C-alpha positions in Angstrom: 85.7 183.0 46.0 82.6 183.7 47.7 83.8 185.2 50.7 86.6 187.8 48.7 84.7 191.5 49.5 85.4 189.9 53.2 89.0 190.0 53.0 89.4 192.8 50.6 87.9 195.1 53.2 89.0 197.5 55.9 85.1 197.2 57.5 82.6 194.8 56.6 79.4 195.4 54.5 75.9 195.3 55.8 75.3 192.2 53.3 78.9 190.2 55.0 77.5 191.1 58.5 74.4 189.5 57.8 75.9 187.1 56.8 78.2 186.7 59.5 75.1 186.7 61.5 73.6 184.1 59.6 76.5 181.5 60.3 76.4 182.1 63.4 72.7 181.5 65.0 71.8 178.6 62.3 73.5 176.0 61.5 71.6 175.2 58.4 72.9 177.8 56.5 76.2 175.9 56.6 78.0 173.6 54.3 77.9 169.9 55.6 81.7 169.6 57.5 81.5 166.0 56.7 81.1 166.7 52.7 84.1 166.9 50.6 83.8 169.8 48.1 84.3 169.0 44.0 88.1 169.9 43.9 89.1 168.2 47.3 91.2 164.2 46.5 89.7 161.7 48.5 92.2 158.7 49.4 90.6 155.4 50.6 92.7 155.0 54.4 91.5 153.5 57.4 93.5 155.5 59.9 90.6 157.8 60.5 88.4 155.3 61.2 90.7 153.4 64.1 91.7 157.3 65.6 87.8 158.0 66.1 86.8 154.6 67.2 89.8 154.8 70.4 88.9 158.2 71.0 85.1 158.1 71.3 85.9 154.9 73.2 88.4 156.9 75.7 86.3 157.6 78.9 89.2 158.6 81.0 88.0 158.6 84.4 87.9 154.9 84.6 91.2 154.2 85.1 92.9 154.1 87.9 96.1 154.3 90.2 96.9 150.6 89.7 96.1 151.5 85.8 99.0 153.9 85.7 101.9 152.2 87.4 101.4 149.4 85.3 101.7 151.3 82.5 105.0 153.1 84.1 106.3 149.5 85.1 105.2 148.3 80.9 108.8 148.3 79.0 106.5 149.1 75.9 103.9 152.0 76.3 100.4 149.9 74.6 97.4 151.9 73.4 95.4 151.4 76.7 98.3 152.2 78.9 98.8 155.1 76.8 95.0 156.3 77.7 96.3 155.3 81.8 99.2 158.2 81.4 96.4 160.7 79.6 93.9 160.3 82.5 92.9 162.4 86.0 94.2 159.3 87.7 97.6 160.0 86.1 98.6 163.1 87.7 99.6 162.3 91.4 102.6 160.1 89.2 103.8 163.6 86.9 106.9 163.7 88.7 107.6 159.6 87.8 106.3 160.0 84.3 108.3 162.9 83.6 111.6 160.5 84.7 110.6 157.7 82.4 109.9 160.4 80.0 113.2 162.2 80.6 114.7 158.5 79.9 113.2 157.8 76.8 114.0 160.8 75.5 117.8 160.6 76.2 117.6 157.3 75.1 116.4 158.4 71.3 117.4 162.3 71.2 120.5 162.2 73.2 121.1 165.8 75.0 120.0 167.7 71.4 117.3 170.6 71.4 116.6 171.4 67.6 116.2 175.1 66.4 114.1 176.7 64.0 111.5 179.9 63.3 108.8 180.4 60.7 108.1 183.2 58.6 104.1 184.3 58.0 104.4 185.5 54.2 100.5 185.7 53.9 97.6 186.7 56.6 94.8 186.3 54.0 91.9 183.7 54.8 88.9 182.6 53.0 87.9 180.3 56.1 85.4 181.5 59.1 86.8 179.9 62.2 85.9 181.5 65.0 88.7 181.1 67.3 91.9 182.0 64.5 93.0 186.4 64.4 93.3 185.4 60.9 89.5 184.9 59.9 87.7 186.3 57.1 85.9 188.4 59.2 87.7 190.1 61.6 89.1 193.6 60.4 92.9 193.3 60.0 95.9 194.8 58.0 96.0 192.0 55.3 99.5 191.8 53.8 101.1 189.2 51.1 104.9 189.0 50.5 106.2 189.8 47.0 109.3 187.7 46.2 111.2 190.7 47.3 110.3 190.4 50.3 110.1 187.3 50.9 113.9 186.7 50.0 114.8 189.7 51.6 113.3 188.5 55.4 114.8 185.0 55.3 118.4 186.8 54.1 117.5 188.3 57.6 116.7 185.2 59.6 119.2 183.0 57.5 121.9 185.9 58.9 121.3 185.0 62.5 122.8 181.2 61.8 119.2 179.8 61.4 119.2 177.0 59.0 115.5 175.4 59.6 112.9 177.4 58.4 108.7 177.0 58.5 106.6 178.8 55.7 103.1 179.6 56.9 100.1 181.2 55.4 96.4 182.2 56.0 94.3 179.6 54.1 93.6 181.7 51.2 93.8 180.0 47.2 93.2 182.7 45.8 96.0 185.7 47.4 98.2 182.7 47.8 97.7 180.2 45.5 100.5 177.2 45.4 102.4 178.2 43.0 103.2 180.8 44.7 103.5 178.9 48.1 105.8 177.1 45.7 108.1 179.8 44.8 108.7 181.0 48.4 110.0 177.7 48.8 112.4 177.9 46.1 113.7 180.6 47.7 113.8 179.5 50.7 116.1 176.3 49.9 118.8 178.7 48.8 119.4 180.1 52.3 118.5 177.2 54.9 119.0 173.6 54.7 115.3 172.7 55.9 112.1 174.2 54.8 108.9 173.1 56.2 105.4 174.9 55.3 102.1 175.1 57.4 99.4 176.0 54.7 96.0 175.8 54.0 95.9 171.4 53.3 96.1 170.5 49.3 96.2 167.7 46.7 98.3 165.1 46.6 100.0 166.2 43.4 99.9 169.6 45.1 101.8 168.2 47.9 104.3 166.9 45.1 104.6 170.0 43.3 105.7 171.4 46.8 108.4 169.0 47.5 109.8 169.3 44.3 109.9 173.2 45.1 112.3 172.1 48.2 110.1 171.1 51.2 110.9 168.5 53.6 107.7 168.4 56.3 104.3 169.0 55.8 102.9 170.5 59.3 98.7 170.4 59.9 96.4 171.3 62.9 93.6 169.4 62.7 92.8 171.7 65.6 89.8 169.1 67.6 89.6 165.5 66.8 86.0 166.2 67.9 83.8 167.2 65.0 80.9 167.7 66.4 82.8 170.7 68.6 84.8 171.6 64.9 81.7 172.1 62.8 80.4 174.8 65.7 84.2 176.6 64.9 84.4 176.4 61.8 81.8 178.4 59.8 82.8 178.8 56.3 85.8 177.7 54.0 87.5 174.9 52.5 89.3 174.1 56.5 85.5 173.4 57.6 86.2 169.9 55.6 86.5 168.3 58.6 87.9 164.7 56.8 89.8 166.9 54.2 92.4 167.9 56.8 92.3 164.6 58.5 93.9 163.2 55.4 96.1 166.0 54.6 99.6 164.1 56.4 98.7 160.9 54.5 98.3 162.9 50.8 101.6 164.7 51.9 103.8 161.4 52.8 102.1 160.0 49.3 103.7 162.7 47.5 106.8 162.1 49.1 107.3 164.3 51.6 110.0 163.3 53.9 107.9 164.4 57.3 104.5 165.3 58.6 103.7 167.1 62.1 100.1 166.3 63.6 98.6 168.7 66.6 95.4 169.6 67.8 94.9 173.2 69.6 94.2 172.3 73.5 91.6 174.1 74.6 89.2 173.9 72.1 87.5 170.6 73.3 88.2 168.2 75.7 91.6 168.2 76.0 92.3 164.3 76.7 90.8 163.3 73.7 92.1 165.3 71.4 95.6 164.6 72.4 94.7 161.0 72.5 93.4 161.6 68.9 96.5 163.4 68.0 98.9 160.9 69.1 97.1 157.6 67.3 96.7 159.7 64.2 100.9 159.3 64.4 100.3 156.1 65.7 98.4 154.5 62.9 100.4 156.5 60.2 104.1 155.3 61.3 102.8 152.3 61.3 101.4 152.7 57.6 104.7 154.5 56.3 107.4 153.9 58.5 110.4 155.3 57.2 108.8 159.3 57.8 109.7 161.2 60.6 107.0 162.2 62.5 106.5 164.8 65.3 103.8 166.4 67.4 103.3 169.8 68.7 100.6 170.4 71.4 99.6 174.3 71.2 97.3 175.5 73.9 95.1 178.2 72.5 96.6 181.8 73.0 94.7 186.1 72.9 93.4 186.9 69.9 90.7 189.0 68.4 87.5 188.0 69.4 88.2 184.8 71.5 85.4 185.7 74.3 83.6 183.3 71.5 84.7 180.1 72.1 84.6 179.6 75.4 87.8 178.0 75.5 89.1 175.1 77.7 91.5 175.8 80.3 95.0 173.6 80.1 96.9 173.8 83.2 100.8 174.0 82.8 100.8 170.5 84.4 98.1 169.0 82.6 100.7 170.1 79.3 103.8 168.7 81.1 101.6 165.5 81.6 100.4 165.3 78.2 104.2 165.8 76.6 105.1 163.1 79.0 102.9 161.2 77.8 103.7 161.4 74.4 107.1 160.9 74.8 106.2 157.3 76.7 103.8 156.1 74.2 105.8 157.2 71.0 110.0 157.5 72.1 111.1 157.9 68.7 108.9 160.9 67.5 110.3 164.6 68.0 107.8 166.8 69.9 107.6 170.6 69.0 106.7 173.5 71.9 105.6 176.3 70.6 106.4 180.3 71.5 103.0 180.3 72.8 104.3 178.9 76.1 106.8 180.5 78.4 110.5 180.7 78.1 110.6 178.7 81.3 108.0 176.3 80.6 110.3 175.4 77.4 113.1 175.7 79.6 112.4 172.7 81.4 110.5 170.4 79.2 113.0 170.2 76.9 115.0 168.6 79.6 112.4 165.8 79.9 110.0 165.4 75.8 110.5 168.3 73.9 113.2 168.0 71.2 112.1 171.0 69.3 111.6 174.8 69.9 111.3 177.8 67.6 113.4 180.8 67.7 113.1 184.3 66.9 109.3 184.3 66.7 107.1 186.2 64.9 103.6 185.8 64.4 102.8 189.2 62.0 103.8 189.6 58.2 106.9 190.9 57.1 108.5 192.7 60.3 111.9 190.1 60.8 113.7 193.3 60.3 112.2 194.8 62.9 112.2 192.7 65.3 116.1 190.8 64.1 118.0 194.3 63.8 115.3 197.2 65.1 115.1 199.1 62.4 112.3 200.3 62.4 110.3 200.3 58.6 107.4 203.1 57.5 106.0 199.9 54.8 102.4 198.6 56.5 103.0 195.3 57.7 100.1 192.4 58.3 98.7 191.6 61.3 99.4 188.7 63.9 98.0 185.4 63.9 98.1 184.8 67.9 100.4 186.2 70.7 103.2 184.6 71.8 104.8 184.4 75.2 108.1 183.3 74.8 109.8 186.1 72.5 113.8 184.8 72.6 116.3 185.5 69.9 117.9 182.3 68.6 121.2 183.6 69.7 119.2 183.9 73.6 117.9 180.6 73.2 121.0 179.1 72.0 122.4 180.2 75.2 119.5 179.4 77.3 119.6 175.8 76.2 123.4 175.4 76.5 122.7 176.7 80.2 120.5 173.7 80.8 123.2 171.5 79.8 122.0 170.9 76.2 123.1 170.6 72.9 121.1 172.9 70.1 121.6 171.6 67.2 120.4 173.9 63.8 120.7 171.3 61.2 121.9 167.3 61.2 120.7 166.7 57.4 123.2 165.6 55.2 122.1 165.7 51.2 123.9 163.4 48.9 
């Protein structure tokens, strides 16, 4: 890879520093972020055009109190109703939105809350995304777990009672190729009833291979649907190609995956437009693939190394709650995940209203579940984390807290025949 020397070195060379400076200051030296690279599969789909047309035409300050009230009265939430519920005009109606969202959640999901945990198996990356702790120019401890180490981590997690795992890597094909990820997924199937992946986007045949290895669902963060902002944040690497990333979930569904998950990283750009685009991405794909399970996440930016470079836009908890309630009203059948980026207090509240899935026993570092789950200190050098989390609760503590809220925690309800 052209930047292999970056991710394998503890300190940036003069050549690397020069290239980094040029990428940051001279847009002409960056590759076209809308142009596919030779190894990237292109599919024929009208979903992107539909999403972008709606997002570009969304002028949220034009919506009124009357339109918000009408949206809450309608039995079925239309796209226009959803736009009204995401608008500033809806902020005074948060309590009414929460009541409607709670009703929809109860109708379609009962009082259940699903639990899962992520497992980072490598943090090598070949992208330069200025907001990410894993990016190839950050001087962090890099690590890639061996299959023996991966299985050890999985054994520790499985002993806690967890039945669903999400396997994550940094975005480096050279360090974490599809075969490596596939072998990790085969191991995961020995210990867990449900396996998800959050890796770099791949082609349809590669998703098909990973599905054969035991993967049930694929998560891809679009980060932001604003293509201009995306260009300024993703300066180098495969991730820079915006349309290839956009179509990742559809390629996964074409490959036979049971489910896909979507998200924007709120705070990178206009959060209302990104929230609209994320939900419409689900909405239009759901109509093309009605058999598929789909879910939304709603993460906000968390502190990372060099966070000050991106001037993140604040998204307050009330605004996050508004988005989640609007998601539930617009897409009543869709799963909604709230990650450990948020506080325990917020997650305890939102699972009673709109969210249906939360992570527990979370670590965003590499190879440290033994320390986290057992308290045992490990002498071996571990890989650094991608971002800071807020909710550090273990599975048992999360389980108890959910029960205390009068809800039913669920580890897995899938039957394999």
